[in-house]
C-alpha positions as CSV (number, residue, x, y, z in Angstrom):
1,X,179.5,92.1,150.3
2,X,177.7,90.8,153.4
3,X,175.3,88.1,152.5
4,X,171.7,86.9,154.6
5,X,173.7,84.6,157.2
6,X,171.9,80.8,156.7
7,X,170.6,81.5,153.2
8,X,172.6,81.1,150.1
9,X,171.6,83.1,147.1
10,X,170.5,81.0,144.1
11,X,172.6,80.8,141.1
12,X,172.5,82.4,137.7
13,X,172.1,78.7,135.9
14,X,168.7,78.1,138.4
15,X,167.6,81.8,137.6
16,X,167.8,80.7,134.4
17,X,166.0,77.7,133.9
18,X,163.1,78.7,136.2
19,X,160.7,79.7,134.1
20,X,161.0,76.5,131.8
21,X,160.5,74.9,135.0
22,X,157.1,76.3,136.0
23,X,156.2,76.5,132.3
24,X,154.5,72.6,133.0
25,X,152.7,74.0,136.2
26,X,151.6,77.1,134.6
27,X,149.8,75.3,131.5
28,X,148.0,73.2,133.9
29,X,146.4,76.1,135.1
30,X,145.3,78.0,132.2
31,X,142.2,77.0,130.8
32,X,141.4,74.3,128.8
33,X,141.2,74.8,124.7
34,X,137.7,73.8,124.2
35,X,137.3,70.4,121.7
36,X,136.7,71.1,117.8
37,X,132.5,71.3,117.2
38,X,131.5,68.4,115.0
39,X,128.2,68.7,113.9
40,X,125.9,66.5,114.8
41,X,124.0,64.3,112.3
42,X,120.7,65.1,111.1
43,X,117.5,63.0,112.7
44,X,116.2,60.1,111.2
45,X,113.0,59.3,110.8
46,X,112.2,55.8,109.5
47,X,108.7,54.5,107.8
48,X,107.6,51.0,107.9
49,X,105.9,49.0,104.3
50,X,103.4,46.7,104.4
51,X,102.3,44.7,107.4
52,X,105.0,45.9,108.6
53,X,106.0,47.5,112.8
54,X,108.7,49.7,114.4
55,X,110.5,46.2,115.4
56,X,111.4,45.3,111.8
57,X,114.1,47.9,111.1
58,X,115.4,47.0,115.0
59,X,118.7,46.0,112.7
60,X,118.9,49.1,110.8
61,X,118.9,51.0,114.3
62,X,121.4,49.5,115.3
63,X,123.7,49.8,112.2
64,X,122.8,54.0,112.6
65,X,123.6,54.1,116.3
66,X,126.8,52.3,115.6
67,X,128.4,53.8,112.8
68,X,126.3,57.3,113.4
69,X,126.5,57.2,117.3
70,X,124.4,60.1,118.7
71,X,122.1,60.3,116.0
72,X,118.2,60.9,116.6
73,X,116.4,57.8,115.1
74,X,112.4,58.0,114.9
75,X,111.0,54.4,113.6
76,X,106.8,55.9,113.4
77,X,104.6,53.4,115.1
78,X,101.5,53.6,112.9
79,X,99.4,51.3,111.0
80,X,101.3,48.8,112.0
81,X,100.6,45.4,110.5
82,X,96.7,45.0,108.6
83,X,96.1,48.7,109.4
84,X,99.2,49.3,106.4
85,X,95.9,48.2,104.7
86,X,94.2,51.5,105.2
87,X,93.6,54.3,102.3
88,X,96.9,56.0,101.4
89,X,95.6,59.2,101.6
90,X,94.5,58.4,105.2
91,X,97.8,56.9,106.5
92,X,99.8,60.4,104.6
93,X,97.8,62.3,107.4
94,X,98.6,60.2,110.1
95,X,102.5,60.6,109.1
96,X,102.7,63.8,108.4
97,X,101.4,64.8,112.1
98,X,104.1,62.5,113.5
99,X,107.1,63.7,111.1
100,X,105.4,67.3,111.3
101,X,107.5,68.2,114.9
102,X,110.3,66.4,114.7
103,X,111.1,68.7,111.5
104,X,110.3,71.7,113.0
105,X,112.8,70.9,115.6
106,X,115.6,69.6,113.3
107,X,116.7,73.4,111.8
108,X,118.7,71.3,109.8
109,X,116.9,68.9,108.3
110,X,116.3,65.5,108.2
111,X,116.2,62.3,106.5
112,X,113.5,60.0,105.2
113,X,114.0,56.4,105.5
114,X,111.2,54.7,104.1
115,X,110.4,50.7,102.8
116,X,108.7,49.5,100.3
117,X,104.7,50.9,100.4
118,X,106.1,53.3,103.0
119,X,108.3,55.1,100.3
120,X,105.0,56.2,98.3
121,X,103.7,57.3,101.5
122,X,106.5,59.7,102.2
123,X,106.4,60.4,98.5
124,X,103.1,61.9,99.1
125,X,104.2,63.9,102.5
126,X,107.2,65.5,100.6
127,X,104.6,66.8,97.9
128,X,101.7,68.1,100.8
129,X,104.5,69.5,102.8
130,X,104.9,73.3,102.4
131,X,108.1,73.5,104.1
132,X,109.3,70.1,105.0
133,X,113.2,70.0,105.2
134,X,113.9,66.4,104.2
135,X,117.9,66.6,102.9
136,X,117.7,62.8,102.0
137,X,114.9,60.8,100.9
138,X,115.6,57.1,101.1
139,X,113.7,54.8,99.2
140,X,114.4,51.4,100.4
141,X,112.8,48.9,97.6
142,X,109.7,51.0,96.6
143,X,107.1,50.6,94.0
144,X,107.6,54.0,93.4
145,X,105.7,54.0,89.9
146,X,103.2,51.2,90.8
147,X,103.0,47.2,91.2
148,X,102.0,44.8,88.4
149,X,102.4,41.3,90.2
150,X,101.1,38.2,91.7
151,X,102.8,38.2,95.0
152,X,101.8,36.5,97.7
153,X,100.2,39.9,99.6
154,X,97.7,40.0,96.8
155,X,96.7,36.6,97.0
156,X,96.5,36.3,100.8
157,X,93.9,39.6,100.3
158,X,92.1,38.8,96.3
159,X,92.8,35.4,96.7
160,X,90.3,34.7,93.7
161,X,91.7,37.4,91.4
162,X,94.3,37.2,89.3
163,X,97.1,40.5,88.5
164,X,95.3,40.3,85.0
165,X,92.2,40.7,86.3
166,X,92.5,42.4,89.4
167,X,91.7,45.9,88.1
168,X,88.3,45.3,88.0
169,X,88.5,45.3,91.9
170,X,90.9,47.6,92.5
171,X,89.6,50.8,90.1
172,X,86.5,50.2,91.8
173,X,85.4,52.8,94.9
174,X,85.2,50.2,96.9
175,X,89.1,49.0,96.1
176,X,90.2,52.3,96.0
177,X,89.4,51.6,100.0
178,X,93.2,49.4,100.2
179,X,96.0,50.5,100.3
180,X,97.5,48.0,97.7
181,X,95.0,49.3,95.2
182,X,95.2,52.8,95.5
183,X,99.1,52.1,93.5
184,X,98.2,49.2,91.7
185,X,98.6,49.8,87.7
186,X,97.7,48.4,85.0
187,X,99.8,49.0,82.0
188,X,97.3,47.0,79.9
189,X,94.1,49.5,81.1
190,X,95.7,53.0,81.6
191,X,92.6,54.6,80.7
192,X,91.1,52.9,84.1
193,X,94.0,53.6,85.7
194,X,93.8,57.1,84.9
195,X,90.9,57.8,85.5
196,X,90.5,55.4,88.9
197,X,93.2,55.8,91.0
198,X,93.0,58.1,93.8
199,X,96.7,58.1,95.0
200,X,99.1,57.2,92.7
201,X,98.4,59.0,89.5
202,X,97.6,62.2,91.4
203,X,101.0,62.0,93.3
204,X,103.0,61.2,89.9
205,X,100.8,63.9,87.9
206,X,99.9,61.8,85.7
207,X,96.5,63.4,86.2
208,X,95.4,67.2,86.6
209,X,94.5,68.5,90.0
210,X,94.4,71.7,91.7
211,X,97.0,70.9,93.7
212,X,99.7,69.8,91.2
213,X,101.8,73.2,90.8
214,X,102.0,73.6,95.1
215,X,103.0,69.4,95.4
216,X,105.7,69.9,92.7
217,X,106.9,72.7,93.8
218,X,107.2,71.5,97.5
219,X,108.6,67.8,96.1
220,X,111.4,69.9,94.6
221,X,111.7,71.1,98.4
222,X,114.1,67.7,98.5
223,X,118.1,68.0,99.1
224,X,118.2,64.1,97.4
225,X,116.8,61.8,96.5
226,X,118.2,57.6,96.9
227,X,116.3,55.3,95.1
228,X,117.2,51.7,96.0
229,X,116.3,48.5,94.3
230,X,117.2,44.6,93.0
231,X,116.3,42.0,90.6
232,X,116.0,39.7,93.5
233,X,113.5,41.5,95.4
234,X,110.3,39.0,94.5
235,X,107.8,41.7,95.6
236,X,108.0,44.7,94.0
237,X,106.7,43.8,90.4
238,X,108.7,45.2,88.0
239,X,111.5,45.3,90.6
240,X,112.6,48.8,88.2
241,X,109.5,50.7,89.2
242,X,112.0,51.2,92.6
243,X,113.8,53.3,90.0
244,X,110.7,54.9,88.7
245,X,110.6,51.4,85.9
246,X,107.6,50.5,84.7
247,X,106.0,48.5,81.9
248,X,105.0,49.8,78.6
249,X,101.9,47.9,76.9
250,X,103.8,45.1,75.6
251,X,105.2,44.5,79.2
252,X,108.9,45.3,78.1
253,X,110.3,47.2,81.1
254,X,111.5,50.8,80.1
255,X,113.4,53.0,82.5
256,X,112.6,56.2,83.7
257,X,114.0,58.4,81.1
258,X,113.3,55.6,77.9
259,X,109.9,56.0,78.6
260,X,107.4,56.5,75.6
261,X,105.1,58.9,74.4
262,X,101.9,57.4,74.4
263,X,99.4,57.8,71.4
264,X,95.8,58.2,71.9
265,X,92.8,59.3,69.0
266,X,89.8,61.5,69.1
267,X,87.3,61.4,66.4
268,X,85.7,64.6,65.2
269,X,82.9,64.8,63.0
270,X,83.0,67.0,60.3
271,X,80.8,68.0,57.0
272,X,80.2,64.8,55.2
273,X,82.8,62.9,56.8
274,X,85.2,62.6,59.7
275,X,88.6,63.2,61.1
276,X,91.2,62.0,63.7
277,X,93.3,63.6,65.9
278,X,96.1,62.2,67.2
279,X,96.9,63.5,71.3
280,X,99.9,62.3,72.7
281,X,100.5,61.7,76.5
282,X,104.4,62.6,78.1
283,X,105.4,60.1,80.7
284,X,105.9,61.8,84.1
285,X,110.1,62.2,83.5
286,X,109.6,63.7,80.2
287,X,106.5,66.2,81.5
288,X,108.6,66.7,84.5
289,X,105.2,66.1,86.6
290,X,106.3,66.5,90.0
291,X,110.0,66.8,89.4
292,X,112.2,63.9,88.6
293,X,113.7,65.5,85.6
294,X,114.7,68.2,87.2
295,X,116.3,66.6,90.1
296,X,118.0,64.8,87.5
297,X,119.2,67.8,85.9
298,X,120.7,68.9,89.3
299,X,122.5,65.9,90.2
300,X,120.2,65.0,93.3
301,X,119.2,61.7,92.5
302,X,121.3,58.4,93.5
303,X,119.9,54.7,92.3
304,X,121.3,52.2,93.9
305,X,120.7,48.4,93.0
306,X,121.5,45.5,95.1
307,X,121.0,41.8,93.8
308,X,121.0,39.0,95.8
309,X,118.5,41.0,98.3
310,X,115.2,39.5,99.2
311,X,111.8,41.8,99.9
312,X,112.3,41.5,103.6
313,X,115.5,42.1,103.8
314,X,116.1,45.1,102.5
315,X,116.6,46.8,106.1
316,X,118.3,44.4,108.0
317,X,121.0,43.5,105.6
318,X,124.6,45.5,106.1
319,X,126.5,45.3,103.1
320,X,123.2,47.1,102.1
321,X,123.1,50.0,105.2
322,X,127.3,50.6,103.8
323,X,126.9,51.0,100.5
324,X,123.5,52.5,99.7
325,X,122.1,54.0,102.8
326,X,124.7,54.9,105.5
327,X,126.5,57.5,102.9
328,X,124.2,60.1,102.7
329,X,122.7,60.2,106.5
330,X,124.8,63.2,107.0
């Protein structure tokens, strides 16, 4: 058989190996497979407390960026400093206008981290916003059942008053113009508190109002309620208020589920004498007045007590962040 001059035919072994030799080149030419998709973290909205500003949360912002890179974090810069003494309903309206567009863009929902007085602002937001999409509401050392203690803040604002007589100021129309008085809760004057409180008694559902049913429905849109506080806080009084615990009339702290039914009596005239009718007042948990009992029943309340943290350090303590906040920022 004659071959072509000057050329040798490739051997059979080479022909067998040729596909293997060309395989790496073919793989390089093929389009790369798409990387597995990782869902983005939900946006985080931070609301500050009394006399604070966005600058106070620089450490918290750093922690979130470090552990959940790419998270959109908004520390709202409203009602800073002395402006935080404005009535809380006024603040709720301002913060509502700020968070609404963030929520509208976050189709998968948002997280709220709300510190101290800001925790009450956020709870009111959850009540009044019909279409909120809050996944986790993280209440960071907030007086959720009110405040009853002599703190430096109160001494600065009302230097001639002590907690035992501050109700005279706070339960007046003039006093309710200060945010602190909006959640002042004197356990020795419950009747005055219920009649005068223009904020806390309403969002707690302790006083009837036309929006109570709608507010409860809105609040229960919440995915998870994370409550954070501790015995060394030094400001929230009692500190268990951060977990919806509070004083009874003897200043014994009762946890949320153990708050007692209070009794009252009414005299009714009739014939030659009178008779006494007993009236019962159920606490917010037993009444489920704004949804606490329902949330707890579905496992949506997380309590995270931490000792050794002062009030002004909650948002800068790394251990606290890793233990009580970071796990819920999905």
